[in-house]
C-alpha angles and dihedrals in degrees: 000000000000118000114254111238129199121237092258089048090052092050093050091049093047092052089052091051090047090055092047090048090053090058091046127264128242118233088257091051092046091054090046090053089050092052093048092050091050097055099067126025088217093064096069092060092046092050094046088052092048093050092047092050089047093053090048091052091047089053092050090050089047092056094052131090093273093059113140109186092197087066091067100039114121095001119148093007088148117040120191122223088248091054091054091046091051091047100237099104092051092054093047090050096049128127096268095279101060120136141147112288117237119219124254117191121228133169089254098052138286111325124217125179145169128210125224106297095017130117120186141178124228112197110197127211094248090059094260117131132211121200113198124208126213119306096005136146130197138170121209116210110174120182134173094268103027140040104211126188123183116205105199097173142348132017136310141176114223118202100185128200114220118257113154091187092058113038115208108235125187114196115200106177106295093347121096124195118191125192135166098198121342146106120258145147126227121193123191114177124166114270095009132096117262109260125210122192122185119207098172137005127003132299131190116224125192141161109239096193094059115099091235105030104209113201120225116205109216119196128195118296092029133114131204131198115201119188127181092255128033133032125306112268118222122201129181112224134196121244089249089057088053090054092046090052093054100042086113089080087072093042095259140115123219123204126190111184094330120154121249089245091056090046089053092052091049092050089051089065091060105037139033087223106096127211107224119201115175100169109085092208093055090046090058095055111109129228136199126190147078119281140178107265094217098048110076089155093056091048092049094052092050088049092048091055093048096049100032094249135140131234130217112196121204135161105296092353142080119188125205117204145141 
């Protein structure tokens, strides 16, 4: 029978595991960590917090005078499912400004946000983990019978620990997404339908403002689009599309037949440097590939070579033209 640990003992053990993970775990240690995490649901949240704090400290050290960029090259190229669930991988794969989000208390819950170009990890007390994409804002409002997350703006990946007694509910405007234990992404951007993408498990999606709120059950490898008016659209997706949709976890944007106008709008979410395309014909050209999210200039130069265009680079702007 596993030894019962107090909260402080769990935090201390989690910090030790986080330090060992930073050095690299042997297969035996990896199995030991999995066993320790599985013995008490409180340990997942403690480990997530410890990994997030460790990543923040590492980033601070990297920015100091002793920073050696070679020390960080190639790290975390492959991230395990557990690392993402615990939060460490998401921090390590951030956009260059990723860190653990501190809590700020508001009258409507605990608020967490990211600025343009940031990606952050929010480990929750129940062991669930939220990964916030660029320019996003959420509020966490847990109660004894419900775990509610308000997505006010942006995009977030939710890795949810199962708790049938307390459903996990994401509220994105008039759209409500309910899950018991699963992994899914919710995207809420101004002027666009709310998008829900399920990686694992099942979620229920409904529109609370409609007179008769029909619930759509959404299994893994499916996506839903919910607008303020009209029914919720459900679309099956391939595993490769799911991976493309979450390329932002590694600081990248994946395009598959998107127009340059759409690509420019997507880059605007990650950088203050805007891609300007005045020619409608150029804007309708399509692009496919994987690009660094915080490098709109590099993207524009690559596009210029592919389509025989020219670039004009100014402060906070890169223009594509013939």
